CHARMM-style PDB file with segment names, atoms N, HN, CA, C and O in Angstrom:
ATOM      1  N   UNK     1       9.986   1.252 -14.408  1.00  0.00      PROA
ATOM      2  CA  UNK     1       9.402   2.217 -13.556  1.00  0.00      PROA
ATOM      3  C   UNK     1       7.940   1.569 -13.599  1.00  0.00      PROA
ATOM      4  O   UNK     1       7.430   1.821 -12.507  1.00  0.00      PROA
ATOM      5  N   UNK     2       7.429   1.154 -14.053  1.00  0.00      PROA
ATOM      6  HN  UNK     2       7.843   0.950 -14.940  1.00  0.00      PROA
ATOM      7  CA  UNK     2       6.085   0.503 -14.174  1.00  0.00      PROA
ATOM      8  C   UNK     2       5.649  -0.630 -13.108  1.00  0.00      PROA
ATOM      9  O   UNK     2       4.509  -0.859 -12.705  1.00  0.00      PROA
ATOM     10  N   UNK     3       6.857  -1.281 -12.755  1.00  0.00      PROA
ATOM     11  HN  UNK     3       7.783  -1.095 -13.082  1.00  0.00      PROA
ATOM     12  CA  UNK     3       6.583  -2.266 -12.010  1.00  0.00      PROA
ATOM     13  C   UNK     3       6.117  -1.744 -10.171  1.00  0.00      PROA
ATOM     14  O   UNK     3       5.210  -2.189  -9.468  1.00  0.00      PROA
ATOM     15  N   UNK     4       6.978  -0.850  -9.910  1.00  0.00      PROA
ATOM     16  HN  UNK     4       7.715  -0.489 -10.481  1.00  0.00      PROA
ATOM     17  CA  UNK     4       6.345   0.012  -8.479  1.00  0.00      PROA
ATOM     18  C   UNK     4       4.911   0.370  -8.385  1.00  0.00      PROA
ATOM     19  O   UNK     4       4.070   0.183  -7.506  1.00  0.00      PROA
ATOM     20  N   UNK     5       4.869   1.072  -9.817  1.00  0.00      PROA
ATOM     21  HN  UNK     5       5.552   1.225 -10.532  1.00  0.00      PROA
ATOM     22  CA  UNK     5       3.241   1.313  -9.679  1.00  0.00      PROA
ATOM     23  C   UNK     5       2.235   0.162  -9.885  1.00  0.00      PROA
ATOM     24  O   UNK     5       1.115   0.191  -9.373  1.00  0.00      PROA
ATOM     25  N   UNK     6       2.669  -0.830 -10.637  1.00  0.00      PROA
ATOM     26  HN  UNK     6       3.578  -0.853 -11.052  1.00  0.00      PROA
ATOM     27  CA  UNK     6       1.655  -1.815 -10.570  1.00  0.00      PROA
ATOM     28  C   UNK     6       1.356  -2.712  -9.303  1.00  0.00      PROA
ATOM     29  O   UNK     6       0.351  -3.375  -9.045  1.00  0.00      PROA
ATOM     30  N   UNK     7       2.572  -2.531  -8.563  1.00  0.00      PROA
ATOM     31  HN  UNK     7       3.389  -1.993  -8.773  1.00  0.00      PROA
ATOM     32  CA  UNK     7       2.719  -3.375  -7.364  1.00  0.00      PROA
ATOM     33  C   UNK     7       1.753  -2.770  -6.169  1.00  0.00      PROA
ATOM     34  O   UNK     7       1.049  -3.348  -5.342  1.00  0.00      PROA
ATOM     35  N   UNK     8       2.031  -1.238  -6.439  1.00  0.00      PROA
ATOM     36  HN  UNK     8       2.603  -0.768  -7.111  1.00  0.00      PROA
ATOM     37  CA  UNK     8       1.148  -0.535  -5.124  1.00  0.00      PROA
ATOM     38  C   UNK     8      -0.333  -0.678  -5.496  1.00  0.00      PROA
ATOM     39  O   UNK     8      -1.131  -1.085  -4.650  1.00  0.00      PROA
ATOM     40  N   UNK     9      -0.796  -0.297  -6.963  1.00  0.00      PROA
ATOM     41  HN  UNK     9      -0.148   0.033  -7.650  1.00  0.00      PROA
ATOM     42  CA  UNK     9      -2.515  -0.685  -7.419  1.00  0.00      PROA
ATOM     43  C   UNK     9      -2.942  -1.810  -7.113  1.00  0.00      PROA
ATOM     44  O   UNK     9      -4.097  -2.020  -6.745  1.00  0.00      PROA
ATOM     45  N   UNK    10      -2.064  -2.659  -7.230  1.00  0.00      PROA
ATOM     46  HN  UNK    10      -1.126  -2.489  -7.529  1.00  0.00      PROA
ATOM     47  CA  UNK    10      -2.644  -4.243  -6.534  1.00  0.00      PROA
ATOM     48  C   UNK    10      -2.795  -4.523  -5.032  1.00  0.00      PROA
ATOM     49  O   UNK    10      -3.626  -5.244  -4.478  1.00  0.00      PROA
ATOM     50  N   UNK    11      -1.490  -3.558  -4.330  1.00  0.00      PROA
ATOM     51  HN  UNK    11      -0.815  -2.973  -4.781  1.00  0.00      PROA
ATOM     52  CA  UNK    11      -1.685  -3.358  -2.493  1.00  0.00      PROA
ATOM     53  C   UNK    11      -2.840  -3.046  -2.694  1.00  0.00      PROA
ATOM     54  O   UNK    11      -3.551  -4.037  -2.858  1.00  0.00      PROA
ATOM     55  N   UNK    12      -3.282  -2.242  -2.747  1.00  0.00      PROA
ATOM     56  HN  UNK    12      -2.704  -1.437  -2.613  1.00  0.00      PROA
ATOM     57  CA  UNK    12      -4.310  -1.001  -2.598  1.00  0.00      PROA
ATOM     58  C   UNK    12      -5.831  -1.521  -2.918  1.00  0.00      PROA
ATOM     59  O   UNK    12      -6.873  -1.326  -2.291  1.00  0.00      PROA
ATOM     60  N   UNK    13      -5.561  -2.305  -4.204  1.00  0.00      PROA
ATOM     61  HN  UNK    13      -4.715  -2.463  -4.713  1.00  0.00      PROA
ATOM     62  CA  UNK    13      -6.985  -3.202  -4.382  1.00  0.00      PROA
ATOM     63  C   UNK    13      -6.784  -4.135  -3.352  1.00  0.00      PROA
ATOM     64  O   UNK    13      -7.833  -4.100  -2.709  1.00  0.00      PROA
ATOM     65  N   UNK    14      -6.295  -4.660  -3.018  1.00  0.00      PROA
ATOM     66  HN  UNK    14      -5.443  -4.688  -3.541  1.00  0.00      PROA
ATOM     67  CA  UNK    14      -6.059  -6.009  -2.044  1.00  0.00      PROA
ATOM     68  C   UNK    14      -6.564  -5.474  -0.403  1.00  0.00      PROA
ATOM     69  O   UNK    14      -7.148  -6.148   0.445  1.00  0.00      PROA
ATOM     70  N   UNK    15      -6.190  -4.286  -0.332  1.00  0.00      PROA
ATOM     71  HN  UNK    15      -5.716  -3.738  -1.021  1.00  0.00      PROA
ATOM     72  CA  UNK    15      -6.148  -3.865   1.090  1.00  0.00      PROA
ATOM     73  C   UNK    15      -7.734  -3.834   1.225  1.00  0.00      PROA
ATOM     74  O   UNK    15      -8.289  -4.358   2.190  1.00  0.00      PROA
ATOM     75  N   UNK    16      -8.622  -3.021  -0.064  1.00  0.00      PROA
ATOM     76  HN  UNK    16      -8.171  -2.595  -0.848  1.00  0.00      PROA
ATOM     77  CA  UNK    16     -10.020  -2.580  -0.342  1.00  0.00      PROA
ATOM     78  C   UNK    16     -10.735  -3.706  -0.308  1.00  0.00      PROA
ATOM     79  O   UNK    16     -11.766  -3.663   0.364  1.00  0.00      PROA
ATOM     80  N   UNK    17     -10.440  -4.799  -0.903  1.00  0.00      PROA
ATOM     81  HN  UNK    17      -9.603  -4.834  -1.448  1.00  0.00      PROA
ATOM     82  CA  UNK    17     -11.367  -6.107  -0.843  1.00  0.00      PROA
ATOM     83  C   UNK    17     -11.148  -6.929   0.430  1.00  0.00      PROA
ATOM     84  O   UNK    17     -12.047  -7.624   0.903  1.00  0.00      PROA
ATOM     85  N   UNK    18      -9.642  -6.807   1.100  1.00  0.00      PROA
ATOM     86  HN  UNK    18      -8.911  -6.242   0.716  1.00  0.00      PROA
ATOM     87  CA  UNK    18      -9.839  -7.812   2.135  1.00  0.00      PROA
ATOM     88  C   UNK    18     -10.404  -7.108   3.283  1.00  0.00      PROA
ATOM     89  O   UNK    18     -11.257  -7.739   3.907  1.00  0.00      PROA
ATOM     90  N   UNK    19     -10.081  -5.812   3.741  1.00  0.00      PROA
ATOM     91  HN  UNK    19      -9.387  -5.300   3.235  1.00  0.00      PROA
ATOM     92  CA  UNK    19     -10.928  -4.867   4.753  1.00  0.00      PROA
ATOM     93  C   UNK    19     -12.380  -4.842   4.893  1.00  0.00      PROA
ATOM     94  O   UNK    19     -13.138  -4.956   5.857  1.00  0.00      PROA
ATOM     95  N   UNK    20     -12.573  -4.619   3.369  1.00  0.00      PROA
ATOM     96  HN  UNK    20     -11.957  -4.526   2.587  1.00  0.00      PROA
ATOM     97  CA  UNK    20     -13.812  -4.337   3.000  1.00  0.00      PROA
ATOM     98  C   UNK    20     -14.993  -5.667   3.301  1.00  0.00      PROA
ATOM     99  O   UNK    20     -16.190  -5.591   3.579  1.00  0.00      PROA
ATOM    100  N   UNK    21     -14.252  -6.668   3.146  1.00  0.00      PROA
ATOM    101  HN  UNK    21     -13.280  -6.730   2.920  1.00  0.00      PROA
ATOM    102  CA  UNK    21     -15.012  -8.092   3.172  1.00  0.00      PROA
ATOM    103  C   UNK    21     -14.813  -8.498   4.854  1.00  0.00      PROA
ATOM    104  O   UNK    21     -15.306  -9.579   5.176  1.00  0.00      PROA
ATOM    105  N   UNK    22     -14.197  -7.787   5.819  1.00  0.00      PROA
ATOM    106  HN  UNK    22     -13.796  -6.910   5.557  1.00  0.00      PROA
ATOM    107  CA  UNK    22     -13.815  -7.796   6.895  1.00  0.00      PROA
ATOM    108  C   UNK    22     -15.083  -7.121   8.073  1.00  0.00      PROA
ATOM    109  O   UNK    22     -15.686  -7.578   9.044  1.00  0.00      PROA
ATOM    110  N   UNK    23     -15.045  -5.452   7.144  1.00  0.00      PROA
ATOM    111  HN  UNK    23     -14.555  -5.081   6.355  1.00  0.00      PROA
ATOM    112  CA  UNK    23     -15.683  -5.111   8.165  1.00  0.00      PROA
ATOM    113  C   UNK    23     -17.512  -5.503   7.824  1.00  0.00      PROA
ATOM    114  O   UNK    23     -18.330  -5.324   8.726  1.00  0.00      PROA
ATOM    115  N   UNK    24     -17.835  -5.891   6.812  1.00  0.00      PROA
ATOM    116  HN  UNK    24     -17.170  -6.036   6.079  1.00  0.00      PROA
ATOM    117  CA  UNK    24     -18.687  -6.165   6.655  1.00  0.00      PROA
ATOM    118  C   UNK    24     -19.391  -7.418   7.432  1.00  0.00      PROA
ATOM    119  O   UNK    24     -20.576  -7.626   7.690  1.00  0.00      PROA
ATOM    120  N   UNK    25     -18.044  -8.281   7.746  1.00  0.00      PROA
ATOM    121  HN  UNK    25     -17.081  -8.112   7.536  1.00  0.00      PROA
ATOM    122  CA  UNK    25     -18.480  -9.270   8.443  1.00  0.00      PROA
ATOM    123  C   UNK    25     -18.514  -9.248   9.846  1.00  0.00      PROA
ATOM    124  O   UNK    25     -19.046 -10.143  10.502  1.00  0.00      PROA
ATOM    125  N   UNK    26     -17.830  -8.018  10.456  1.00  0.00      PROA
ATOM    126  HN  UNK    26     -17.397  -7.291   9.923  1.00  0.00      PROA
ATOM    127  CA  UNK    26     -18.140  -8.056  11.828  1.00  0.00      PROA
ATOM    128  C   UNK    26     -19.250  -6.655  12.287  1.00  0.00      PROA
ATOM    129  O   UNK    26     -19.440  -5.657  11.591  1.00  0.00      PROA
ATOM    130  N   UNK    27     -19.920  -6.967  13.743  1.00  0.00      PROA
ATOM    131  HN  UNK    27     -19.766  -7.778  14.308  1.00  0.00      PROA
ATOM    132  CA  UNK    27     -20.838  -6.020  13.816  1.00  0.00      PROA
ATOM    133  C   UNK    27     -20.447  -5.002  15.173  1.00  0.00      PROA
ATOM    134  O   UNK    27     -21.298  -4.284  15.698  1.00  0.00      PROA
ATOM    135  N   UNK    28     -19.096  -5.067  15.613  1.00  0.00      PROA
ATOM    136  HN  UNK    28     -18.405  -5.650  15.186  1.00  0.00      PROA
ATOM    137  CA  UNK    28     -18.689  -4.408  16.530  1.00  0.00      PROA
ATOM    138  C   UNK    28     -18.390  -2.565  15.897  1.00  0.00      PROA
ATOM    139  O   UNK    28     -17.366  -2.329  15.256  1.00  0.00      PROA
ATOM    140  N   UNK    29     -19.191  -1.687  16.131  1.00  0.00      PROA
ATOM    141  HN  UNK    29     -20.023  -1.878  16.652  1.00  0.00      PROA
ATOM    142  CA  UNK    29     -18.424  -0.586  15.616  1.00  0.00      PROA
ATOM    143  C   UNK    29     -17.053  -0.236  15.711  1.00  0.00      PROA
ATOM    144  O   UNK    29     -16.414   0.342  14.832  1.00  0.00      PROA
ATOM    145  N   UNK    30     -16.609  -0.624  16.863  1.00  0.00      PROA
ATOM    146  HN  UNK    30     -17.128  -1.093  17.577  1.00  0.00      PROA
ATOM    147  CA  UNK    30     -15.184   0.238  16.990  1.00  0.00      PROA
ATOM    148  C   UNK    30     -14.333  -0.716  16.309  1.00  0.00      PROA
ATOM    149  O   UNK    30     -13.493  -0.433  15.455  1.00  0.00      PROA
ATOM    150  N   UNK    31     -14.659  -2.041  16.820  1.00  0.00      PROA
ATOM    151  HN  UNK    31     -15.342  -2.271  17.513  1.00  0.00      PROA
ATOM    152  CA  UNK    31     -13.503  -2.800  15.393  1.00  0.00      PROA
ATOM    153  C   UNK    31     -13.792  -2.421  13.806  1.00  0.00      PROA
ATOM    154  O   UNK    31     -12.923  -2.584  12.950  1.00  0.00      PROA
ATOM    155  N   UNK    32     -14.840  -2.004  13.570  1.00  0.00      PROA
ATOM    156  HN  UNK    32     -15.545  -1.871  14.266  1.00  0.00      PROA
ATOM    157  CA  UNK    32     -15.462  -1.798  11.985  1.00  0.00      PROA
ATOM    158  C   UNK    32     -14.383  -0.255  11.708  1.00  0.00      PROA
ATOM    159  O   UNK    32     -13.791  -0.085  10.641  1.00  0.00      PROA
ATOM    160  N   UNK    33     -14.292   0.869  13.030  1.00  0.00      PROA
ATOM    161  HN  UNK    33     -14.773   0.731  13.896  1.00  0.00      PROA
ATOM    162  CA  UNK    33     -13.577   1.655  12.413  1.00  0.00      PROA
ATOM    163  C   UNK    33     -11.961   1.429  12.387  1.00  0.00      PROA
ATOM    164  O   UNK    33     -11.079   2.026  11.770  1.00  0.00      PROA
ATOM    165  N   UNK    34     -11.918   0.337  13.295  1.00  0.00      PROA
ATOM    166  HN  UNK    34     -12.635  -0.148  13.797  1.00  0.00      PROA
ATOM    167  CA  UNK    34     -10.157   0.144  13.165  1.00  0.00      PROA
ATOM    168  C   UNK    34      -9.743  -0.528  11.761  1.00  0.00      PROA
ATOM    169  O   UNK    34      -8.757  -0.302  11.058  1.00  0.00      PROA
ATOM    170  N   UNK    35     -10.704  -1.337  11.596  1.00  0.00      PROA
ATOM    171  HN  UNK    35     -11.505  -1.520  12.167  1.00  0.00      PROA
ATOM    172  CA  UNK    35     -10.809  -1.739  10.200  1.00  0.00      PROA
ATOM    173  C   UNK    35     -10.852  -1.113   8.749  1.00  0.00      PROA
ATOM    174  O   UNK    35     -10.438  -1.650   7.722  1.00  0.00      PROA
ATOM    175  N   UNK    36     -11.494   0.253   8.885  1.00  0.00      PROA
ATOM    176  HN  UNK    36     -11.830   0.690   9.719  1.00  0.00      PROA
ATOM    177  CA  UNK    36     -11.283   1.201   8.001  1.00  0.00      PROA
ATOM    178  C   UNK    36      -9.921   2.076   8.438  1.00  0.00      PROA
ATOM    179  O   UNK    36      -9.319   2.495   7.448  1.00  0.00      PROA
ATOM    180  N   UNK    37      -9.462   2.346   9.409  1.00  0.00      PROA
ATOM    181  HN  UNK    37      -9.950   2.006  10.213  1.00  0.00      PROA
ATOM    182  CA  UNK    37      -8.221   3.175   9.472  1.00  0.00      PROA
ATOM    183  C   UNK    37      -7.195   2.517   9.005  1.00  0.00      PROA
ATOM    184  O   UNK    37      -6.858   2.935   7.898  1.00  0.00      PROA
ATOM    185  N   UNK    38      -6.288   1.277   9.579  1.00  0.00      PROA
ATOM    186  HN  UNK    38      -6.562   0.937  10.478  1.00  0.00      PROA
ATOM    187  CA  UNK    38      -5.958   0.324   9.032  1.00  0.00      PROA
ATOM    188  C   UNK    38      -5.798   0.259   7.602  1.00  0.00      PROA
ATOM    189  O   UNK    38      -4.575   0.296   7.467  1.00  0.00      PROA
ATOM    190  N   UNK    39      -6.193   0.201   6.719  1.00  0.00      PROA
ATOM    191  HN  UNK    39      -7.187   0.170   6.829  1.00  0.00      PROA
ATOM    192  CA  UNK    39      -5.782   0.059   5.034  1.00  0.00      PROA
ATOM    193  C   UNK    39      -5.671   1.805   5.046  1.00  0.00      PROA
ATOM    194  O   UNK    39      -4.586   2.237   4.654  1.00  0.00      PROA
ATOM    195  N   UNK    40      -6.463   2.588   5.366  1.00  0.00      PROA
ATOM    196  HN  UNK    40      -7.344   2.237   5.684  1.00  0.00      PROA
ATOM    197  CA  UNK    40      -5.891   3.826   5.310  1.00  0.00      PROA
ATOM    198  C   UNK    40      -4.426   4.121   4.956  1.00  0.00      PROA
ATOM    199  O   UNK    40      -3.775   4.414   3.953  1.00  0.00      PROA
ATOM    200  N   UNK    41      -4.151   3.827   6.715  1.00  0.00      PROA
ATOM    201  HN  UNK    41      -4.680   3.589   7.529  1.00  0.00      PROA
ATOM    202  CA  UNK    41      -2.493   3.770   6.957  1.00  0.00      PROA
ATOM    203  C   UNK    41      -1.634   3.021   6.231  1.00  0.00      PROA
ATOM    204  O   UNK    41      -0.566   3.543   5.912  1.00  0.00      PROA
ATOM    205  N   UNK    42      -1.909   1.718   5.841  1.00  0.00      PROA
ATOM    206  HN  UNK    42      -2.777   1.295   6.100  1.00  0.00      PROA
ATOM    207  CA  UNK    42      -1.205   1.218   4.794  1.00  0.00      PROA
ATOM    208  C   UNK    42      -0.718   1.336   3.530  1.00  0.00      PROA
ATOM    209  O   UNK    42       0.432   1.190   3.115  1.00  0.00      PROA
ATOM    210  N   UNK    43      -2.318   1.782   2.631  1.00  0.00      PROA
ATOM    211  HN  UNK    43      -3.253   1.901   2.967  1.00  0.00      PROA
ATOM    212  CA  UNK    43      -2.251   2.531   1.368  1.00  0.00      PROA
ATOM    213  C   UNK    43      -1.282   3.927   1.880  1.00  0.00      PROA
ATOM    214  O   UNK    43      -0.102   3.850   1.537  1.00  0.00      PROA
ATOM    215  N   UNK    44      -1.538   4.730   2.382  1.00  0.00      PROA
ATOM    216  HN  UNK    44      -2.496   4.792   2.661  1.00  0.00      PROA
ATOM    217  CA  UNK    44      -1.014   5.707   2.237  1.00  0.00      PROA
ATOM    218  C   UNK    44       0.936   5.409   2.440  1.00  0.00      PROA
ATOM    219  O   UNK    44       1.743   6.147   1.876  1.00  0.00      PROA
ATOM    220  N   UNK    45       1.338   4.288   3.277  1.00  0.00      PROA
ATOM    221  HN  UNK    45       0.682   3.688   3.734  1.00  0.00      PROA
ATOM    222  CA  UNK    45       2.604   4.280   3.646  1.00  0.00      PROA
ATOM    223  C   UNK    45       3.165   3.254   1.892  1.00  0.00      PROA
ATOM    224  O   UNK    45       4.306   3.173   1.435  1.00  0.00      PROA
ATOM    225  N   UNK    46       2.147   2.772   1.444  1.00  0.00      PROA
ATOM    226  HN  UNK    46       1.221   2.838   1.815  1.00  0.00      PROA
ATOM    227  CA  UNK    46       2.648   1.831  -0.010  1.00  0.00      PROA
ATOM    228  C   UNK    46       2.964   2.934  -0.668  1.00  0.00      PROA
ATOM    229  O   UNK    46       4.105   3.048  -1.117  1.00  0.00      PROA
ATOM    230  N   UNK    47       1.819   4.150  -0.878  1.00  0.00      PROA
ATOM    231  HN  UNK    47       0.893   4.058  -0.513  1.00  0.00      PROA
ATOM    232  CA  UNK    47       1.892   4.969  -2.260  1.00  0.00      PROA
ATOM    233  C   UNK    47       3.280   5.667  -1.558  1.00  0.00      PROA
ATOM    234  O   UNK    47       4.184   5.424  -2.357  1.00  0.00      PROA
ATOM    235  N   UNK    48       3.845   6.443  -0.385  1.00  0.00      PROA
ATOM    236  HN  UNK    48       3.111   6.640   0.265  1.00  0.00      PROA
ATOM    237  CA  UNK    48       4.902   6.856  -0.140  1.00  0.00      PROA
ATOM    238  C   UNK    48       5.982   6.218  -0.526  1.00  0.00      PROA
ATOM    239  O   UNK    48       6.974   6.651  -1.114  1.00  0.00      PROA
ATOM    240  N   UNK    49       5.686   4.993  -0.101  1.00  0.00      PROA
ATOM    241  HN  UNK    49       4.881   4.642   0.376  1.00  0.00      PROA
ATOM    242  CA  UNK    49       7.177   3.730  -0.852  1.00  0.00      PROA
ATOM    243  C   UNK    49       7.312   3.798  -2.576  1.00  0.00      PROA
ATOM    244  O   UNK    49       8.389   3.694  -3.164  1.00  0.00      PROA
ATOM    245  N   UNK    50       6.146   3.971  -3.163  1.00  0.00      PROA
ATOM    246  HN  UNK    50       5.272   4.055  -2.685  1.00  0.00      PROA
ATOM    247  CA  UNK    50       6.248   4.066  -4.162  1.00  0.00      PROA
ATOM    248  C   UNK    50       6.820   5.354  -5.144  1.00  0.00      PROA
ATOM    249  O   UNK    50       7.447   5.448  -6.199  1.00  0.00      PROA
ATOM    250  N   UNK    51       6.300   6.152  -4.281  1.00  0.00      PROA
ATOM    251  HN  UNK    51       5.791   6.075  -3.424  1.00  0.00      PROA
ATOM    252  CA  UNK    51       7.119   7.709  -4.763  1.00  0.00      PROA
ATOM    253  C   UNK    51       8.441   7.874  -4.476  1.00  0.00      PROA
ATOM    254  O   UNK    51       9.097   8.621  -5.202  1.00  0.00      PROA
ATOM    255  N   UNK    52       9.102   7.166  -3.301  1.00  0.00      PROA
ATOM    256  HN  UNK    52       8.569   6.559  -2.711  1.00  0.00      PROA
ATOM    257  CA  UNK    52      10.214   7.321  -3.154  1.00  0.00      PROA
ATOM    258  C   UNK    52      10.996   6.269  -4.089  1.00  0.00      PROA
ATOM    259  O   UNK    52      12.166   6.378  -4.456  1.00  0.00      PROA
ATOM    260  N   UNK    53      10.126   5.255  -4.389  1.00  0.00      PROA
ATOM    261  HN  UNK    53       9.176   5.167  -4.092  1.00  0.00      PROA
ATOM    262  CA  UNK    53      11.080   4.164  -5.421  1.00  0.00      PROA
ATOM    263  C   UNK    53      11.724   4.790  -6.639  1.00  0.00      PROA
ATOM    264  O   UNK    53      12.895   4.843  -7.016  1.00  0.00      PROA
ATOM    265  N   UNK    54      10.061   5.458  -7.364  1.00  0.00      PROA
ATOM    266  HN  UNK    54       9.110   5.416  -7.058  1.00  0.00      PROA
ATOM    267  CA  UNK    54      10.164   6.336  -8.611  1.00  0.00      PROA
ATOM    268  C   UNK    54      11.543   7.381  -8.357  1.00  0.00      PROA
ATOM    269  O   UNK    54      12.460   7.424  -9.178  1.00  0.00      PROA
ATOM    270  N   UNK    55      11.531   8.205  -7.094  1.00  0.00      PROA
ATOM    271  HN  UNK    55      10.787   8.170  -6.427  1.00  0.00      PROA
ATOM    272  CA  UNK    55      12.461   9.270  -7.333  1.00  0.00      PROA
ATOM    273  C   UNK    55      13.792   8.799  -6.967  1.00  0.00      PROA
ATOM    274  O   UNK    55      14.772   9.517  -7.168  1.00  0.00      PROA
ATOM    275  N   UNK    56      13.904   7.512  -6.385  1.00  0.00      PROA
ATOM    276  HN  UNK    56      13.108   6.929  -6.222  1.00  0.00      PROA
ATOM    277  CA  UNK    56      15.505   6.631  -6.719  1.00  0.00      PROA
ATOM    278  C   UNK    56      15.706   6.071  -8.106  1.00  0.00      PROA
ATOM    279  O   UNK    56      16.865   5.867  -8.468  1.00  0.00      PROA
ATOM    280  N   UNK    57      14.627   5.782  -8.984  1.00  0.00      PROA
ATOM    281  HN  UNK    57      13.686   5.948  -8.689  1.00  0.00      PROA
ATOM    282  CA  UNK    57      14.403   5.353 -10.144  1.00  0.00      PROA
ATOM    283  C   UNK    57      15.258   6.451 -11.305  1.00  0.00      PROA
ATOM    284  O   UNK    57      16.086   6.237 -12.190  1.00  0.00      PROA
ATOM    285  N   UNK    58      14.486   7.874 -10.710  1.00  0.00      PROA
ATOM    286  HN  UNK    58      13.814   8.048  -9.991  1.00  0.00      PROA
ATOM    287  CA  UNK    58      14.896   9.183 -11.694  1.00  0.00      PROA
ATOM    288  C   UNK    58      16.113   9.293 -11.364  1.00  0.00      PROA
ATOM    289  O   UNK    58      16.893   9.280 -12.316  1.00  0.00      PROA
ATOM    290  N   UNK    59      16.792   9.453  -9.808  1.00  0.00      PROA
ATOM    291  HN  UNK    59      16.159   9.464  -9.034  1.00  0.00      PROA
ATOM    292  CA  UNK    59      18.152   9.535  -9.881  1.00  0.00      PROA
ATOM    293  C   UNK    59      19.366   8.767 -10.425  1.00  0.00      PROA
ATOM    294  O   UNK    59      20.537   9.127 -10.303  1.00  0.00      PROA
ATOM    295  N   UNK    60      18.902   7.605 -11.071  1.00  0.00      PROA
ATOM    296  HN  UNK    60      17.951   7.313 -11.169  1.00  0.00      PROA
ATOM    297  CA  UNK    60      19.775   6.613 -11.894  1.00  0.00      PROA
ATOM    298  C   UNK    60      19.952   5.773 -10.945  1.00  0.00      PROA
ATOM    299  O   UNK    60      20.957   5.084 -11.115  1.00  0.00      PROA
ATOM    300  N   UNK    61      19.150   5.474  -9.653  1.00  0.00      PROA
ATOM    301  HN  UNK    61      18.333   6.034  -9.515  1.00  0.00      PROA
ATOM    302  CA  UNK    61      19.481   4.315  -8.813  1.00  0.00      PROA
ATOM    303  C   UNK    61      18.603   3.246  -9.223  1.00  0.00      PROA
ATOM    304  O   UNK    61      17.443   3.272  -8.810  1.00  0.00      PROA
ATOM    305  N   UNK    62      19.025   2.212 -10.054  1.00  0.00      PROA
ATOM    306  HN  UNK    62      19.967   2.190 -10.390  1.00  0.00      PROA
ATOM    307  CA  UNK    62      17.884   1.312 -10.454  1.00  0.00      PROA
ATOM    308  C   UNK    62      18.151   0.088  -9.807  1.00  0.00      PROA
ATOM    309  O   UNK    62      17.374  -0.841 -10.025  1.00  0.00      PROA
ATOM    310  N   UNK    63      19.250  -0.108  -8.939  1.00  0.00      PROA
ATOM    311  HN  UNK    63      19.882   0.646  -8.762  1.00  0.00      PROA
ATOM    312  CA  UNK    63      19.736  -1.316  -8.181  1.00  0.00      PROA
ATOM    313  C   UNK    63      19.860  -1.242  -6.902  1.00  0.00      PROA
ATOM    314  O   UNK    63      20.971  -1.102  -6.391  1.00  0.00      PROA
ATOM    315  N   UNK    64      18.855  -1.317  -6.255  1.00  0.00      PROA
ATOM    316  HN  UNK    64      17.952  -1.431  -6.670  1.00  0.00      PROA
ATOM    317  CA  UNK    64      19.017  -0.865  -4.286  1.00  0.00      PROA
ATOM    318  C   UNK    64      19.918  -1.842  -3.969  1.00  0.00      PROA
ATOM    319  O   UNK    64      20.808  -1.414  -3.234  1.00  0.00      PROA
ATOM    320  N   UNK    65      20.027  -3.147  -4.290  1.00  0.00      PROA
ATOM    321  HN  UNK    65      19.305  -3.495  -4.887  1.00  0.00      PROA
ATOM    322  CA  UNK    65      20.969  -4.229  -3.706  1.00  0.00      PROA
ATOM    323  C   UNK    65      22.487  -3.910  -3.675  1.00  0.00      PROA
ATOM    324  O   UNK    65      23.266  -4.301  -2.806  1.00  0.00      PROA
ATOM    325  N   UNK    66      22.873  -2.941  -5.032  1.00  0.00      PROA
ATOM    326  HN  UNK    66      22.240  -2.624  -5.738  1.00  0.00      PROA
ATOM    327  CA  UNK    66      23.871  -2.971  -5.592  1.00  0.00      PROA
ATOM    328  C   UNK    66      24.904  -2.405  -4.583  1.00  0.00      PROA
ATOM    329  O   UNK    66      26.112  -2.559  -4.764  1.00  0.00      PROA
ATOM    330  N   UNK    67      24.355  -1.697  -3.434  1.00  0.00      PROA
ATOM    331  HN  UNK    67      23.374  -1.573  -3.286  1.00  0.00      PROA
ATOM    332  CA  UNK    67      24.778  -0.464  -2.362  1.00  0.00      PROA
ATOM    333  C   UNK    67      25.627  -1.630  -1.339  1.00  0.00      PROA
ATOM    334  O   UNK    67      26.756  -1.357  -0.932  1.00  0.00      PROA
ATOM    335  N   UNK    68      24.994  -2.855  -1.007  1.00  0.00      PROA
ATOM    336  HN  UNK    68      24.077  -3.077  -1.338  1.00  0.00      PROA
ATOM    337  CA  UNK    68      24.720  -3.626  -0.052  1.00  0.00      PROA
ATOM    338  C   UNK    68      26.363  -4.734  -0.031  1.00  0.00      PROA
ATOM    339  OT1 UNK    68      26.486  -5.639   0.794  1.00  0.00      PROA
TER     340      UNK     68
END
């Protein structure tokens, strides 16, 4: 159950660093705002998926691919 949390943390750190560097490199205000919104949406999605995966693991469904 620790793997989804670790992956989520790494992805959020990656989003912050990558989009943070892009924001400082670009001078256009509209693009800066978009580059601020995109990682927020991606981060929220990753956190939602992590929560969903933890619920699946708690329900005893450790192998997702087993049902296909």
